[in-house]
C-alpha positions in Angstrom: 95.7 124.8 112.9 96.2 120.9 114.4 95.2 118.6 111.2 95.3 121.5 108.9 98.9 120.7 105.8 100.9 123.9 104.7 102.7 124.3 102.0 100.8 120.8 100.5 103.0 118.7 102.6 103.7 119.9 106.0 101.0 118.3 108.3 100.4 119.9 111.4 100.2 117.1 114.4 100.7 119.5 117.6 101.1 122.7 119.4 104.4 122.5 121.3 105.5 126.2 122.3 105.5 129.8 121.9 106.1 132.9 122.3 104.6 136.8 122.3 105.0 136.2 118.7 105.2 133.6 117.2 103.3 130.1 118.0 105.5 126.4 117.5 103.8 123.5 116.4 105.0 119.5 115.5 104.3 118.2 112.0 105.0 115.6 110.1 106.6 116.2 106.4 105.1 113.9 104.3 107.3 114.3 101.9 110.5 113.4 103.7 108.6 111.2 106.4 110.2 113.1 109.3 108.9 115.0 112.0 109.3 119.0 112.1 108.8 122.1 114.1 106.8 124.7 112.4 107.3 128.3 113.6 103.9 130.4 112.7 103.2 134.3 113.1 100.5 135.7 115.5 97.8 136.1 113.7 97.6 139.3 115.4 100.7 140.5 113.5 99.8 139.3 110.1 99.4 142.6 108.6 102.3 144.7 110.8 105.2 144.7 108.6 107.5 145.6 110.9 106.7 141.8 112.5 106.6 140.2 109.6 110.4 141.4 108.3 111.8 140.0 112.0 110.0 136.6 111.2 112.1 136.6 107.6 115.0 137.9 109.7 115.2 134.7 111.7 114.9 132.8 108.6 117.4 134.1 106.5 119.4 134.9 109.4 119.6 130.9 111.1 119.4 129.4 107.0 122.9 130.7 106.6 124.0 128.6 109.3 124.8 124.9 109.3 126.8 123.8 112.6 125.6 120.8 115.0 124.6 123.1 117.8 122.2 125.3 115.7 118.9 124.3 114.5 118.5 123.7 110.9 116.3 125.5 109.1 114.0 123.6 106.3 111.9 125.9 104.7 110.2 129.4 104.9 106.5 129.8 103.0 103.1 131.8 103.3 100.4 130.3 103.1 97.2 133.1 102.8 98.1 135.3 106.3 99.6 132.2 108.0 103.8 133.2 107.5 105.8 130.1 108.6 109.4 129.1 109.6 109.8 124.8 108.9 112.6 124.0 111.1 114.5 121.2 112.5 111.9 119.4 115.0 114.0 118.9 119.0 113.1 115.7 121.0 113.7 117.4 124.7 113.5 120.5 126.3 114.4 124.0 126.5 117.5 125.1 128.4 114.6 127.4 130.8 112.8 124.2 131.4 115.7 122.6 133.0 116.8 125.5 135.1 113.5 125.1 137.0 113.2 121.6 137.8 117.0 121.1 138.5 118.8 124.4 139.1 121.6 124.3 140.3 123.1 122.0 137.8 126.0 119.9 138.0 129.5 122.2 137.3 130.4 119.5 134.7 127.1 119.3 133.0 126.7 123.2 133.4 130.0 123.5 131.8 129.5 121.0 128.9 126.2 122.9 128.1 128.3 126.0 128.0 130.8 125.0 125.5 128.1 124.1 123.2 125.9 127.6 123.1 129.9 128.5 123.0 130.9 126.8 119.7 127.4 127.8 118.0 128.3 131.0 118.4 131.4 131.4 117.2 130.5 129.7 114.0 127.5 132.2 113.9 129.7 135.1 114.1 132.2 133.5 111.2 129.1 134.7 109.4 128.9 137.6 110.6 125.7 137.1 112.9 124.8 138.3 116.6 122.5 136.9 117.9 121.0 139.1 120.3 119.5 137.5 122.5 120.7 134.6 124.2 118.9 133.0 127.0 117.6 129.1 128.3 114.4 130.4 126.1 116.4 129.9 123.0 118.1 127.0 124.4 116.6 123.2 122.8 118.4 120.4 125.0 118.1 117.6 123.5 117.6 113.5 124.6 121.0 112.6 123.7 122.4 115.5 125.4 122.9 117.6 122.4 122.8 121.9 122.2 121.0 123.4 120.2 120.8 126.8 119.8 117.5 128.4 118.2 115.9 132.1 117.1 118.8 133.5 114.9 118.3 137.1 114.5 114.8 137.5 115.6 113.5 140.3 117.0 110.6 139.7 119.8 108.1 142.1 120.6 108.6 144.4 123.7 106.8 142.3 127.1 107.5 142.8 130.7 110.8 141.5 130.2 112.4 142.8 127.3 113.4 146.4 126.2 113.8 147.8 122.3 115.4 150.7 121.4 115.4 152.4 118.4 117.7 151.5 116.0 118.8 148.1 118.2 117.6 144.8 118.6 115.1 143.8 120.8 116.0 141.3 123.7 115.3 139.8 127.1 116.4 142.6 130.2 117.6 139.9 132.4 120.1 138.7 129.8 120.9 142.1 128.0 124.6 143.5 128.2 125.7 147.0 129.2 126.2 148.2 126.0 122.7 146.4 124.4 120.8 148.4 127.7 122.2 152.1 126.7 120.6 151.5 123.1 123.9 151.3 121.2 125.6 149.5 118.5 126.0 145.7 119.4 128.5 142.8 118.4 129.6 139.6 119.7 131.0 140.3 123.5 127.0 140.6 123.9 126.0 137.6 123.0 129.0 136.8 125.5 128.0 138.7 128.2 124.7 136.6 127.4 126.4 133.6 127.8 127.8 134.1 131.4 124.7 135.2 132.3 122.9 131.5 131.2 125.6 129.8 132.7 126.0 132.2 136.5 122.0 130.7 136.3 122.4 127.1 135.4 125.1 127.0 138.2 122.9 129.2 140.6 119.3 128.9 139.6 118.9 132.8 140.4 119.7 135.7 138.1 122.8 138.5 138.7 120.4 141.2 138.4 116.2 141.9 139.2 114.3 144.5 139.9 110.9 146.0 140.3 110.6 147.0 136.0 112.6 146.7 133.0 114.2 149.3 133.7 115.6 149.1 136.9 117.0 146.0 135.5 118.8 147.5 132.5 120.2 150.3 135.1 122.0 147.9 137.5 123.6 146.1 133.9 124.9 149.5 133.8 125.9 150.6 137.1 125.6 147.8 140.3 127.8 144.7 140.4 126.1 141.7 140.7 127.2 138.8 143.6 129.6 136.0 142.7 128.3 132.8 142.1 130.8 131.0 144.3 128.8 133.1 147.2 125.1 130.9 145.6 127.0 127.5 145.4 130.9 127.4 146.9 130.7 123.6 145.1 131.7 126.1 142.1 135.6 126.1 141.0 137.5 128.8 141.1 138.4 128.3 137.7 134.3 128.6 136.2 133.8 131.3 138.0 136.5 133.4 136.8 135.0 132.1 133.0 131.7 134.1 134.4 133.4 136.8 135.3 135.0 137.7 133.0 132.3 137.4 130.4 130.1 139.2 132.5 133.0 142.2 133.2 130.6 145.7 132.0 133.8 147.2 129.5 134.1 145.0 126.2 137.2 145.3 125.9 137.9 142.7 129.1 135.5 140.3 127.9 136.3 137.1 125.7 137.9 138.5 122.5 136.0 136.1 121.0 133.4 132.9 121.9 136.6 130.1 120.6 138.4 131.9 123.0 135.6 132.1 125.4 135.2 127.7 124.0 139.0 127.1 124.9 138.2 128.6 128.5 135.5 126.5 128.6 136.8 123.5 127.3 140.0 123.2 130.2 138.9 124.8 133.5 138.0 121.6 135.0 141.0 120.2 134.3 143.0 119.9 137.9 145.4 121.9 137.5 142.7 125.0 137.1 140.3 124.0 139.7 142.6 125.4 142.2 143.6 129.1 140.5 143.7 132.0 141.8 140.1 134.7 141.4 140.9 136.2 138.5 142.3 140.0 138.8 140.8 143.1 136.8 142.8 146.8 137.1 141.0 149.8 138.2 140.9 151.9 135.0 140.1 156.0 135.3 136.4 156.2 134.3 135.3 159.9 132.9 132.0 159.5 134.1 133.1 157.9 137.1 131.1 160.3 140.5 134.3 161.7 142.5 134.8 163.2 145.7 136.4 166.7 146.0 137.8 168.5 148.7 135.6 171.4 149.8 136.8 174.4 148.9 138.0 177.3 151.3 138.6 181.0 151.5 141.8 182.6 151.4 143.5 184.1 154.3 144.1 188.0 154.0 146.8 188.9 152.6 147.5 185.2 151.7 147.8 184.2 147.6 146.3 181.7 146.5 149.6 180.0 146.4 150.3 180.7 149.9 153.4 182.6 149.7 153.1 186.5 151.4 152.7 189.5 148.7 156.1 191.4 148.3 156.0 195.3 149.9 157.4 197.2 147.7 157.6 201.3 147.9 155.2 203.3 145.2 157.3 205.6 143.0 154.5 208.1 143.4 151.6 207.7 145.5 151.4 203.9 146.5 154.7 204.6 148.5 153.8 201.9 150.9 151.4 199.4 149.9 151.8 195.8 149.0 152.0 194.9 146.1 149.5 191.9 144.8 149.8 188.6 141.6 147.1 189.3 139.5 143.8 187.4 140.9 142.1 186.8 136.7 143.2 183.3 137.1 142.4 181.9 140.5 138.7 183.4 140.0 138.3 181.5 136.7 138.8 178.6 138.3 137.6 179.1 141.4 134.2 179.6 139.1 135.0 176.3 137.3 134.8 174.4 140.5 132.0 175.6 141.3 130.2 174.9 137.7 131.5 171.3 137.9 129.8 170.7 142.0 126.4 172.2 140.6 126.8 170.0 137.6 127.3 166.7 139.4 124.9 168.0 141.7 122.3 168.1 139.4 123.3 164.7 137.9 122.5 162.5 141.7 119.4 164.8 141.8 118.3 163.1 138.3 119.5 160.2 138.8 118.2 159.8 142.4 115.0 160.8 140.8 115.5 157.9 138.5 115.7 155.3 141.0 113.7 156.8 143.5 110.3 155.8 142.2 106.4 156.9 143.9 104.8 153.7 145.1 101.2 153.2 144.4 98.5 150.5 144.7 97.0 148.2 142.3 93.3 148.7 141.1 91.4 145.6 140.7 90.8 145.3 137.0 89.2 141.9 136.5 86.1 141.8 134.6 86.7 145.0 133.1 86.7 144.9 129.6 90.6 145.6 128.2 90.1 149.3 127.2 89.1 149.9 130.6 91.1 148.3 132.3 94.1 149.5 130.3 92.9 153.2 131.0 92.3 152.7 135.0 95.8 150.9 135.4 97.5 153.8 133.4 95.4 156.4 136.0 97.6 154.3 138.1 100.6 155.3 136.9 100.7 152.1 135.9 101.7 150.6 132.7 100.0 147.4 131.0 102.5 144.8 129.5 102.0 144.7 125.4 102.9 140.9 126.4 98.6 140.5 127.3 97.5 137.5 127.2 94.5 136.2 125.0 94.0 132.8 125.6 89.5 131.5 126.2 88.3 130.7 129.3 85.2 128.7 129.9 82.7 131.6 131.8 84.0 134.4 130.4 83.5 136.7 127.8 85.7 137.9 124.5 87.2 141.3 125.7 87.0 140.8 129.4 89.8 141.1 132.2 90.0 137.6 133.9 93.3 138.1 135.4 96.5 140.4 136.4 99.4 139.7 137.1 99.4 142.3 140.4 96.7 141.4 142.8 94.6 144.7 143.9 95.6 146.2 146.6 99.8 145.0 145.8 102.0 148.0 146.2 104.6 148.9 143.2 106.7 151.1 142.3 105.2 153.9 139.8 105.6 152.7 136.0 105.7 148.8 136.8 104.1 146.6 134.7 100.8 145.0 134.8 100.4 141.7 132.3 96.8 141.5 131.6 94.7 138.0 130.9 91.5 138.8 128.5 89.7 136.4 127.4 89.6 135.4 123.5 87.1 133.8 121.4 87.7 130.1 122.1 90.2 129.1 119.0 88.3 126.9 116.6 90.4 123.5 114.9 89.5 122.7 111.8 88.2 120.1 110.7 90.0 117.2 108.6 88.5 115.2 105.6 88.7 111.5 106.8 85.7 110.5 103.6 87.1 107.6 101.6 88.4 106.5 105.5 87.0 103.3 107.3 85.3 104.1 109.8 88.0 103.1 112.4 90.6 105.0 111.0 88.2 108.2 110.5 87.2 107.3 114.3 90.7 107.5 115.2 91.9 110.5 113.1 89.1 112.4 114.7 90.3 111.4 118.5 93.7 112.5 118.0 92.1 116.1 117.4 90.5 115.7 120.8 87.0 114.8 120.2 85.6 112.4 122.3 84.4 109.2 121.2 80.7 109.6 122.3 80.3 112.7 120.5 81.4 110.9 116.8 78.1 109.8 115.4 77.6 107.2 112.6 75.3 107.1 110.5 74.7 103.9 107.7 72.8 104.8 104.3 73.7 103.0 101.0 75.5 104.0 98.2 76.0 103.0 94.9 79.6 103.8 94.8 81.1 103.4 98.0 82.4 100.1 99.2 80.9 99.3 102.4 81.9 100.6 105.6 84.4 103.6 103.8 82.9 107.1 105.0 80.8 108.8 102.2 80.7 112.0 104.1 81.3 114.1 107.1 79.6 117.1 109.1 81.1 119.0 109.5 82.8 119.1 106.2 86.5 119.0 106.0 88.3 122.8 106.8 85.5 123.9 108.3 85.9 124.9 111.4 84.7 123.6 114.9 84.7 123.2 118.2 86.8 120.0 119.5 84.9 120.1 123.3 81.3 120.8 122.0 80.6 119.7 118.8 79.0 116.5 117.3 80.4 115.5 114.3 78.2 112.9 112.4 79.8 110.1 109.7 77.9 108.3 107.1 78.8 105.2 106.0 78.3 103.0 103.3 76.3 100.1 103.6 77.4 99.1 100.0 75.1 98.9 97.2 71.7 99.0 98.4 70.2 95.7 97.1 67.1 93.2 97.3 65.7 89.7 97.2 65.2 89.4 93.3 61.6 86.9 94.0 60.9 83.5 92.2 59.2 84.7 88.9 59.0 80.6 87.6 55.7 79.1 87.5 54.4 82.6 87.6 51.5 83.8 85.0 52.9 86.7 83.2 51.0 89.6 84.7 51.9 87.5 88.1 55.3 88.1 86.9 55.4 92.0 86.1 54.1 93.2 89.1 56.2 91.3 91.5 59.2 93.2 89.2 57.3 95.9 89.4 56.9 95.9 93.3 61.0 95.3 93.7 61.9 97.7 92.4 63.1 96.3 89.5 62.6 96.8 86.0 61.2 93.9 83.4 63.6 94.2 80.2 62.3 91.6 77.9 59.1 88.9 77.6 60.8 85.8 75.9 58.6 82.6 75.0 59.4 79.3 74.8 57.8 75.9 74.7 58.5 73.3 78.1 57.2 70.2 78.8 57.7 71.3 82.6 55.7 74.9 82.9 52.2 75.0 81.8 51.3 77.3 78.7 51.6 81.0 79.7 53.5 80.5 83.0 57.3 81.9 83.6 59.5 79.1 82.4 62.8 81.1 83.6 64.0 84.1 84.6 67.8 86.1 83.9 70.0 87.2 84.6 69.5 86.4 88.3 67.8 83.3 89.9 65.6 83.5 92.9 67.1 84.5 96.5 70.4 86.4 94.6 71.0 90.1 96.0 70.1 92.5 93.1 70.1 96.8 93.3 67.0 98.5 92.9 66.5 99.0 88.7 68.1 96.3 87.8 66.8 94.7 84.5 65.5 91.4 84.7 64.0 89.1 81.5 61.1 86.4 81.7 60.5 83.6 79.7 57.4 82.9 79.5 56.1 78.9 78.4 54.1 78.4 75.0 52.7 74.5 75.7 54.7 71.6 75.1 57.1 71.4 71.8 55.7 71.2 68.4 57.3 67.2 68.9 56.3 66.2 72.1 53.9 63.0 72.0 50.9 62.7 74.0 50.0 59.0 75.7 47.9 56.6 77.2 49.3 53.8 78.6 47.4 51.1 79.8 48.1 48.2 82.6 45.3 45.6 83.5 46.2 44.3 86.8 45.1 41.8 89.5 44.8 41.7 93.5 47.3 39.3 95.1 44.7 36.9 95.7 41.3 36.8 94.2 38.3 38.3 95.4 40.2 40.0 98.5 41.7 44.0 98.5 44.8 44.8 97.1 46.1 48.5 97.3 48.2 49.2 93.8 50.5 52.3 93.5 51.8 53.5 90.1 54.8 56.1 89.8 55.9 57.1 86.2 58.3 59.6 84.8 58.1 61.1 80.7 59.0 64.1 79.1 58.3 66.3 82.4 59.8 64.8 84.9 60.7 61.5 87.5 59.4 60.6 89.9 56.0 60.9 89.1 53.2 60.2 91.4 50.2 58.2 89.1 48.5 57.5 92.2 46.5 54.3 94.0 43.8 52.0 93.3 42.0 49.5 96.0 41.0 46.1 93.5 39.3 43.1 94.7 39.3 41.4 90.8 41.6 40.8 88.5 42.6 42.3 85.5 41.1 45.6 86.1 42.8 48.2 82.9 44.3 51.4 84.4 45.0 54.5 82.2 48.5 56.2 82.5 48.9 59.9 80.1 52.6 60.4 79.5 54.1 62.9 77.3 57.1 61.3 75.2 59.8 63.4 73.8 62.0 61.8 70.8 65.0 61.6 73.0 62.7 60.9 76.3 61.3 57.5 77.1 58.4 57.0 79.2 58.2 54.6 81.9 55.6 52.9 84.5 56.4 51.7 87.9 53.5 49.5 89.7 53.5 48.8 93.4 50.9 46.0 95.0 50.9 46.2 98.7 53.7 47.6 98.8 56.1 45.5 96.7 57.4 46.7 93.6 56.6 44.2 90.6 57.9 45.6 87.2 58.8 48.6 85.7 57.9 49.3 81.8 59.1 51.4 79.3 57.2 52.8 76.3 59.9 54.3 74.1 58.3 57.7 72.0 58.9 55.7 68.6 56.6 52.6 70.2 54.2 54.6 71.2 54.3 56.9 68.0 53.5 53.5 65.6 51.2 52.0 67.9 53.5 48.8 69.1 53.1 49.5 73.0 52.5 46.0 74.4 49.5 46.5 77.0 51.6 44.7 79.9 49.2 42.8 82.9 49.4 42.3 86.1 48.6 38.4 87.4 47.3 37.2 90.9 49.4 34.9 93.2 46.9 33.0 95.1 43.9 30.8 94.0 42.2 30.6 91.0 43.0 32.9 88.2 40.2 34.1 86.3 40.0 34.4 82.3 41.9 37.2 80.8 39.4 39.9 79.7 38.5 39.4 75.9 40.6 41.0 73.5 39.2 44.6 73.5 38.5 45.9 76.6 36.5 48.0 77.8 37.3 52.2 76.7 39.0 53.8 78.8 40.4 51.0 81.0 38.0 50.6 84.3 38.1 48.0 86.3 35.5 45.7 88.1 32.5 47.2 90.3 33.0 47.9 93.7 37.1 48.9 93.0 38.5 52.3 95.0 40.9 54.9 93.4 43.0 57.0 94.9 44.1 59.9 93.4 47.7 61.8 94.1 46.7 63.8 97.0 45.7 60.0 98.8 42.2 60.3 98.0 39.6 57.2 97.9 37.0 57.2 94.5 35.1 54.7 93.4 35.8 52.5 90.3 33.2 53.1 87.4 32.3 49.1 86.9 32.5 47.5 83.7 31.3 49.3 80.8 31.7 52.7 82.1 34.6 54.8 80.8 37.0 56.4 83.4 38.8 58.3 80.5 36.1 58.8 77.7 38.0 59.3 74.3 41.4 57.7 75.4 42.8 55.2 73.3 41.3 51.5 73.7 43.7 48.9 74.7 43.4 45.0 73.5 45.4 41.9 74.8 48.1 40.3 73.7 47.8 36.6 74.2 48.9 37.6 78.0 52.8 38.6 77.3 51.5 41.8 79.7 53.1 43.8 76.5 49.8 46.4 74.9 50.3 48.3 71.9 49.0 51.6 72.1 47.6 54.1 69.2 49.6 57.7 69.3 47.4 60.3 70.1 48.6 64.2 69.6 
C-alpha cells in the first residue's frame, strides 16, 4: 500500500498500526494538503460480507458524531478490493502504550483522561450510539494532551481476548460489563463499566480480572469481586476510588445513570473537600439467584406434629375409642418433598458450576515447523483451541503456511480449552512501485529511498532522448504499480542525456563529393546543393554550409545545405601587376619581399626574391572586383618601402603605372628601355624565394618568367606603370 493513491487523492505514506480486522496507514490528502489516517480492511476479509458490514458500521456510526474528543471521519470508499475509511490523523500514542510505559499514572492525569472519555461517551449516547468496546487501545492521546476516542461501532473479530455472542457486539473480554458477558442487550451503562476498568488500569497498572481463558475472565466479571484499587496504589484518594467502585457495580442500576453524571463526578472528585470523603456504601439486596445456606431437615419424633403440638386423644364413638386424633399430614409431606427437590437442584447447579470452573490440565505440544493445518489438528487433539487471530507475517527462511512460533511453549501445562495463538509464515508483502518517470534523477532516488530501497540497489542508465530533457527519468524497472520486494529488487532508472548530437564537420573548401561523404558519415542528410561564385574558394569546392557552422552540435538526421563555388564571378578582373625593383646597393644582394591584397583577401604573401642588379621586373597576379581594389606592398632587406594601389578601373582601362624602386647607394644604372622583357625577368644570378620560403633561380635577361602575361613599359621613371587588362 505504501506509495499507493486511494480515491485519486490519498497517498499512503507509512503503516502506523493495525488490528485483527484492519490495518491503519498514515496518508497525505493531496487535495487539502493534510495528513490523514486510513483504516483499510484486511485482505482476508474483503469477501466476507459480515466483516464488510461491520467495517462500514464504524464509518456510519462515527461520521454522525462531531466532538473534540471523538476522532472525526472524513471519507469512506472502496477501490477494487480495498475497503477504507479516511479519518482524522492524531499525532501521539494510544492509551495502552502510555499505560505500558508509565503506569500507574498520576491521579490528576488519569482523572483528566477519564473525564474527556466520559465527555465523548456522553455525546455518543445522546446520538444513540453505544461504543461497546471502550479500552485503552481505542483511546488516542495527542501531543497536546487531547483525548480522542476512536473505533465507534466496529465489531472486531474474535481473538484470544475477545468474546462474541449471537446478536451482540464483539468486545474485549477484560473490559466487558457483566451484562455484555451474558450476551444480553447492552446499553450506555456498559460503556461506563468499561470506562471504570480503564480508570482502574491507569491508576494501578493492572486489570481487575485476569484468567487462563476468555471464559474464565467473563465468569469473574459475573461472579467475583475485584480487589479495590487503593490496595495496589494507596495514593489514590477515596473520592477517586469511589468513582471506580460505582462505575464497576455488577448491577447496572447501581452504576452512574449517564456518562454526564460520571463526568461531573470526575470533574469534582479531586476538590480538597472531597478527597477524603467516606467510602461509598452499597446496600445488600436480595438476589433470587444468590446461593443460600439452608438448615438441615430433621425427622420429627413420633407423636409430635410438625408444628410441635401433642396430638389430642379423643374417644371414638364407635370402634376407635382410646386412639389419638391427628391432623392431616398431606401438607407437611408436600413441603418436605419440595425442599428436597430444591436441595437436589442446588447440588446439581453446584456440580455444574464446579465442572465449568475446574478444568482439566493438558500439556502443550510443539507445533513449530508444522503446516498450519497439522498444527491446528495437533492442538485440537490435546483439547486446546487455536486462536482465530493467527499472526500471518513474512519471516525470512520460513515458507508460507508453516508455523514459526506459538504463544505457549512446548511442555507448558495449561487448562483444557485454553487458546494458543499461532504465528504462521506468509508470502512477503510486496510493495507497489511508484512512478518516477518525468522526475529528476535526484528526486526519483529520494522517493525510492522513502520506500525502503537502499541507494546501492538503484542503478542509473543514461540514454539519449529527443523528447526528454537531460537529467530526467525516461523509464523505470520495475514499472509503476508493479509489485516488488523493496529489500531485494534492483531498480533501474533510465535517465535522459538529452538529444543525441554530433559535431558538425567543416565542409568548406572541400569538393562536393568529399562534403557529401562527410555529411553521410555524421548521420546527417544532404538537403540541397546550391552554386555561387566566389573570389576566395576554388571552383568545385564548398563555399559555405547551412544552417550549422563547423563544430556546432547537431542531431543525427538533421538536414544540411551546401554551397559550391563556380569560380570567380563574371565581373572579376585578373590582372598582372608589374614592378621594377633594385638592390639597396648595385652589385650587392638585397632581399625583396612582396605582399598583396585583392578581392581574394588581405595580407596575402607573394614571396621573396634576392637580387643584386637594378631594375629587375617582378609580376604579381591580382584578382580585382568592381568594389575591391588591389594593393601591393614592397619590403627590401626587411624595411618597408611602399604600397602601390591598383584600382579596378585603372586595370580595366590599362592606365596602371609600373612603379620602379631605385638603389640607395652607388651609381645608379640606366633604367631599362621602354619595353622591358615580357614576363619581367630579372638579371642573371638573381634568386627567387617562393611563398613557402624556397629559393629558385630567376631567368636571365630575355627569358620569359610568365609566358603570355602582359608586358609593362617604363614611364619616365615616375614609379607608375600602365597595364593592359586581361580576362
